[in-house]
C-alpha positions as CSV (number, residue, x, y, z in Angstrom):
1,V,-31.6,37.8,13.9
2,Y,-35.0,38.1,15.6
3,I,-37.9,35.9,14.5
4,S,-41.1,37.4,15.8
5,P,-43.9,34.9,16.9
6,Q,-46.3,37.1,14.9
7,T,-44.6,36.1,11.6
8,E,-45.0,33.0,9.5
9,L,-41.3,32.3,9.8
10,F,-41.7,31.6,13.5
11,Y,-43.4,28.3,12.6
12,L,-41.0,27.1,10.0
13,S,-37.9,25.0,10.5
14,A,-34.5,26.7,10.6
15,P,-32.7,26.9,7.3
16,K,-29.8,24.5,6.6
17,G,-26.5,25.2,4.9
18,N,-25.7,28.7,3.6
19,F,-28.5,31.2,2.9
20,N,-29.2,34.9,2.3
21,I,-31.6,36.8,4.7
22,T,-33.5,40.0,4.2
23,G,-35.3,42.1,6.8
24,F,-35.7,45.3,8.8
25,V,-33.1,46.5,11.2
26,S,-34.3,47.1,14.7
27,Q,-32.7,47.9,18.1
28,Q,-33.2,47.0,21.7
29,D,-30.5,49.0,23.6
30,S,-31.4,50.7,26.9
31,V,-27.9,52.1,27.6
32,F,-26.6,55.4,26.2
33,P,-25.1,56.0,23.6
34,F,-27.3,53.2,22.1
35,F,-24.7,51.6,19.8
36,Q,-25.5,47.9,20.6
37,N,-28.2,45.2,20.4
38,Y,-29.2,45.8,16.7
39,E,-31.4,43.1,15.3
40,L,-32.3,41.9,11.8
41,V,-36.0,41.1,11.6
42,P,-37.2,39.1,8.6
43,N,-41.0,38.8,8.2
44,F,-41.8,36.4,5.3
45,E,-40.6,33.0,4.1
46,A,-39.3,34.7,0.9
47,D,-36.9,36.6,3.1
48,I,-34.8,33.4,3.6
49,E,-33.0,32.5,0.4
50,T,-31.2,29.1,0.4
51,I,-27.9,29.1,-1.5
52,I,-27.6,26.0,-3.6
53,S,-23.9,25.0,-4.1
54,P,-23.0,24.0,-7.6
55,K,-22.3,20.3,-8.1
56,P,-18.6,19.5,-8.7
57,V,-17.6,18.7,-12.3
58,Y,-15.7,15.5,-12.7
59,K,-13.2,15.1,-15.5
60,A,-12.2,11.7,-16.9
61,Y,-8.6,10.6,-16.2
62,K,-6.4,7.6,-16.6
63,I,-5.1,6.5,-13.2
64,S,-1.4,7.2,-14.3
65,E,-2.3,10.8,-15.0
66,L,-3.3,11.3,-11.4
67,K,-0.1,9.8,-9.9
68,T,2.6,12.2,-11.1
69,Q,4.6,13.8,-8.4
70,N,6.9,16.7,-7.8
71,S,10.5,16.6,-6.4
72,K,9.1,16.5,-2.8
73,G,7.1,13.3,-3.5
74,E,3.9,15.2,-3.4
75,A,1.1,14.3,-5.8
76,D,0.6,16.9,-8.5
77,S,-3.1,16.4,-8.6
78,I,-4.1,16.7,-5.0
79,G,-7.6,18.1,-4.8
80,V,-8.5,17.3,-8.4
81,K,-12.1,16.2,-9.0
82,A,-11.8,13.2,-11.3
83,W,-13.7,10.3,-12.8
84,I,-11.7,7.0,-13.1
85,N,-12.6,3.6,-14.4
86,G,-10.9,0.3,-13.7
87,I,-11.0,-3.3,-12.5
88,V,-11.1,-4.0,-8.7
89,H,-8.1,-6.1,-7.7
90,S,-8.8,-6.6,-4.0
91,E,-11.5,-6.8,-1.5
92,T,-11.2,-4.5,1.4
93,L,-7.7,-4.1,2.8
94,D,-8.7,-2.9,6.2
95,A,-11.1,-3.9,9.0
96,Q,-13.2,-0.8,8.4
97,K,-14.0,-2.0,4.8
98,Q,-13.0,1.4,3.4
99,Q,-10.1,0.8,0.9
100,F,-9.3,-1.4,-2.0
101,S,-7.1,-1.5,-5.2
102,L,-8.4,-0.3,-8.5
103,V,-6.3,-0.9,-11.7
104,D,-6.6,0.3,-15.3
105,L,-4.4,-0.2,-18.2
106,T,-1.9,2.5,-17.0
107,A,-1.6,2.1,-13.2
108,G,-3.2,1.1,-9.9
109,I,-4.5,3.3,-7.1
110,I,-6.1,2.8,-3.7
111,V,-9.7,3.9,-3.5
112,K,-11.2,4.9,-0.2
113,V,-15.0,4.8,0.2
114,T,-17.3,6.1,2.9
115,Q,-20.9,5.2,3.7
116,N,-22.0,7.8,1.2
117,A,-20.3,5.8,-1.7
118,D,-22.2,2.6,-0.6
119,Y,-20.0,0.1,-2.4
120,I,-18.3,-3.2,-1.1
121,A,-15.3,-4.1,-3.3
122,K,-15.2,-7.4,-5.1
123,R,-12.3,-8.6,-7.3
124,G,-13.0,-8.6,-11.0
125,E,-15.7,-6.0,-11.0
126,M,-15.5,-3.0,-13.4
127,I,-16.5,0.2,-11.8
128,D,-16.5,4.0,-12.4
129,V,-15.4,6.1,-9.4
130,L,-16.1,9.8,-9.0
131,G,-14.1,11.6,-6.3
132,T,-11.1,13.6,-5.3
133,L,-7.4,12.8,-5.4
134,K,-5.7,13.0,-2.0
135,Q,-2.4,12.0,-0.3
136,A,-1.7,10.9,3.3
137,N,1.7,9.7,4.6
138,G,3.0,9.3,1.1
139,L,0.1,7.2,-0.1
140,T,-1.7,8.7,-3.1
141,Y,-5.3,7.6,-3.0
142,F,-8.7,8.4,-4.5
143,D,-11.4,9.5,-2.1
144,A,-14.7,8.3,-3.6
145,D,-17.8,10.5,-3.7
146,S,-19.7,7.8,-5.6
147,V,-19.1,4.4,-7.1
148,V,-21.0,3.1,-10.2
149,Y,-21.0,-0.6,-10.7
150,I,-20.7,-1.6,-14.4
151,S,-20.1,-5.4,-14.6
152,A,-18.4,-8.4,-13.0
153,N,-16.0,-11.3,-13.7
154,H,-13.4,-9.3,-15.6
155,T,-9.9,-10.8,-15.9
156,Q,-7.4,-9.2,-13.4
157,F,-3.9,-8.1,-14.4
158,A,-1.1,-10.5,-13.4
159,P,1.0,-9.2,-10.4
160,S,4.1,-7.2,-11.3
161,I,7.2,-9.2,-10.2
162,I,9.3,-6.7,-8.2
163,T,12.7,-6.7,-6.4
164,Q,12.2,-3.3,-4.7
165,F,9.4,-1.1,-3.5
166,N,8.6,2.2,-5.2
167,E,5.9,4.7,-6.1
168,K,5.4,3.2,-9.5
169,H,3.7,0.1,-8.1
170,E,1.9,1.7,-5.2
171,G,-1.8,0.7,-5.1
172,S,-1.2,-2.2,-7.6
173,L,-0.9,-5.9,-7.3
174,V,2.8,-7.0,-6.9
175,K,4.7,-10.2,-6.1
176,L,8.0,-11.0,-4.4
177,E,9.6,-14.3,-5.3
178,V,11.7,-16.6,-3.0
179,V,12.0,-14.3,0.0
180,K,13.0,-15.5,3.5
181,V,11.3,-14.5,6.7
182,I,13.8,-13.0,9.1
183,S,11.5,-11.6,11.8
184,T,7.8,-11.5,12.8
185,E,5.8,-9.2,15.1
186,E,2.2,-9.6,16.4
187,N,0.1,-6.6,17.1
188,Q,-3.6,-7.4,17.8
189,N,-4.9,-8.6,14.4
190,I,-1.9,-7.5,12.4
191,T,1.2,-9.7,11.9
192,S,4.2,-7.8,10.4
193,L,6.8,-9.9,8.6
194,Q,10.3,-8.7,7.7
195,L,11.6,-10.6,4.6
196,T,14.9,-10.6,2.9
197,K,16.3,-11.4,-0.5
198,S,20.0,-10.8,-1.3
199,S,20.7,-7.5,0.5
200,A,17.1,-6.1,0.2
201,T,14.5,-6.2,3.0
202,F,10.8,-6.0,2.7
203,T,7.8,-5.5,5.0
204,I,4.6,-7.5,4.8
205,Q,1.4,-6.8,6.9
206,I,-1.0,-9.6,7.3
207,N,-4.4,-8.4,8.4
208,K,-6.3,-11.2,10.0
209,N,-9.5,-9.1,10.0
210,I,-9.9,-9.5,6.3
211,A,-9.1,-13.2,5.8
212,S,-7.8,-16.3,7.5
213,F,-4.1,-16.9,7.0
214,Q,-1.4,-19.5,7.8
215,I,1.1,-17.2,9.5
216,P,4.7,-17.7,8.2
217,V,7.5,-18.0,10.8
218,V,11.2,-17.2,10.8
219,N,13.2,-19.0,8.1
220,D,10.2,-19.8,6.0
221,L,10.8,-19.3,2.2
222,L,7.9,-17.6,0.5
223,N,6.4,-16.2,-2.7
224,I,4.3,-13.2,-1.6
225,T,1.6,-11.5,-3.6
226,G,-0.5,-8.5,-2.5
227,I,-1.3,-4.8,-2.8
228,L,1.6,-2.3,-2.2
229,L,0.8,0.4,0.3
230,Q,2.8,3.1,2.1
231,D,2.9,4.8,5.4
232,D,5.7,7.4,5.3
233,S,5.3,10.7,7.2
234,S,8.4,12.4,5.8
235,S,9.0,14.0,2.4
236,P,10.0,12.9,-0.2
237,F,8.0,9.8,0.8
238,T,10.3,7.1,-0.5
239,S,10.2,4.7,2.6
240,N,7.9,2.5,4.6
241,Y,6.3,0.6,1.7
242,F,4.6,-2.7,2.6
243,I,2.6,-5.4,0.9
244,V,-0.8,-6.5,2.2
245,P,-1.8,-10.0,1.0
246,R,-5.5,-10.3,0.1
247,D,-6.0,-13.8,1.3
248,S,-4.2,-17.1,2.1
249,A,-3.6,-17.8,-1.6
250,D,-1.3,-14.8,-1.8
251,I,1.2,-16.5,0.6
252,E,2.9,-19.4,-1.1
253,F,5.2,-21.5,1.1
254,I,8.2,-22.9,-0.7
255,K,9.0,-26.4,0.3
256,T,12.7,-27.2,0.6
257,V,14.7,-30.4,1.2
258,G,18.2,-29.5,2.4
259,F,19.2,-32.8,4.0
260,E,22.1,-34.8,2.7
261,N,21.3,-37.9,4.7
262,K,18.5,-39.9,2.9
263,Y,17.5,-41.8,6.0
264,F,17.1,-38.5,7.9
265,R,15.2,-36.9,5.1
266,N,12.7,-39.7,5.0
267,S,12.3,-40.0,8.7
268,T,9.2,-39.0,10.5
269,L,8.7,-36.5,13.3
270,K,5.4,-36.8,15.2
271,L,4.0,-34.2,17.5
272,S,0.9,-34.7,19.6
273,P,-1.4,-33.4,20.6
274,N,-1.4,-30.5,18.2
275,P,-2.9,-28.0,19.1
276,A,-1.7,-28.6,22.7
277,E,-2.4,-27.1,26.1
278,N,-0.2,-28.5,28.8
279,F,2.3,-30.9,27.2
280,I,3.5,-32.4,23.9
281,E,4.8,-35.8,23.0
282,I,7.6,-35.9,20.5
283,Q,8.4,-39.1,18.6
284,T,11.0,-39.7,15.9
285,D,12.3,-42.7,14.0
286,F,15.8,-42.0,15.3
287,R,17.7,-40.9,18.4
288,A,18.1,-37.1,17.9
289,D,21.2,-35.2,19.0
290,K,19.2,-32.2,20.2
291,I,15.6,-31.0,20.4
292,S,14.7,-27.3,20.8
293,I,11.6,-25.2,20.8
294,T,11.5,-21.6,19.6
295,D,8.8,-19.0,19.2
296,I,8.0,-17.6,15.8
297,S,10.5,-14.8,16.2
298,G,13.3,-17.4,16.6
299,K,13.8,-17.0,20.3
300,E,14.8,-20.3,21.9
301,L,12.7,-21.2,24.9
302,L,14.2,-24.6,25.7
303,N,16.6,-27.3,24.4
304,F,17.7,-30.7,25.6
305,E,19.4,-33.9,24.5
306,P,16.7,-36.7,24.3
307,Q,17.4,-40.1,25.8
308,S,15.2,-42.0,23.5
309,I,13.0,-41.6,20.4
310,F,10.2,-40.5,22.8
311,S,10.1,-37.2,24.6
312,H,7.5,-35.6,26.9
313,I,7.6,-31.8,27.1
314,D,5.8,-29.6,29.6
315,I,4.5,-26.4,27.9
316,C,2.2,-25.2,30.7
317,N,4.1,-21.9,31.0
318,F,4.1,-21.1,27.3
319,K,1.9,-18.3,26.1
320,P,-0.8,-19.2,23.5
321,G,0.6,-19.0,20.0
322,I,2.7,-20.8,17.4
323,Y,6.0,-22.5,18.2
324,L,8.6,-24.4,16.3
325,V,9.9,-27.8,17.4
326,K,13.4,-28.4,15.9
327,V,15.0,-31.9,15.9
328,Q,18.7,-32.1,15.0
329,Q,20.9,-35.0,14.0
330,N,24.4,-34.9,12.5
331,G,24.0,-31.3,11.5
332,N,20.6,-31.8,9.8
333,V,17.3,-30.3,11.1
334,I,13.6,-31.2,10.9
335,T,11.2,-28.4,11.9
336,Q,7.5,-28.6,12.6
337,K,5.0,-26.1,13.9
338,I,2.9,-26.6,17.0
339,I,0.0,-24.5,18.3
340,K,-0.3,-23.8,22.1
341,H,-3.9,-23.0,23.2
């Protein structure tokens, strides 16, 4: 296309998006047989016709209607333009502030927003969301084109008490009761926990970018509440579910007293300073049989038999983090956490 400086088009901005163009065909080819260098030469502003794409039509759906799947675990409604309504059940679940849980009377779903949607999630708000259903790594989610705030302070649904992870509860608020921490793993601002109950195992991801948490350690007993997500790259997408707690209130520590000896149960264990840098002082009301220190994964870093009720421990070589001090007597154990700066 050639725009001549002698035309009004020469002084206008280039068109954006798709457009139709009308003009005369010219040629500038000096080489026989003159089959190249043809040009389309428009002359007037009216020769450029911008094509206006029609706006998508959004049909109202219940969330459960968008979450049906085929035998391969693929969402039936991928690509469907939809309008959904529900109550927000989480603030952002990631550091990018792009995804949250929306629940209606039928199901829950993860909503992902971009800057175009211009919405910051807050629990208890009722909203309308217009967008497209999508799926990535097994997670069915709703990609928002726009979010319309309706009202605030709505009652949220109670979490579903579950004993296994599955698609039914994906994107919804769920709860695991009386589960035991069997391993932990730190990765930048994410702490992953492996929990067990009976023969089942569960994964929890604690995102320290979204809230402050007291991080559980191995052997802690917990009740865990949070939003169920998934990251499974293989069809039929039945694995790699995990719960993301929304804040510290979603992690409930269960206190247990498992000591038969009343004196031992009522005895005190004092650790100072806590947090510590170079050393800790351990004081008990009794002479312990053994004192050990482990990291939060359960790996034992040292153990010794104390000679009195006072012990001075050098921790200069410990990496910053959380450690467990375990004091044993007659088969009973007292455990306390200590933080190394």
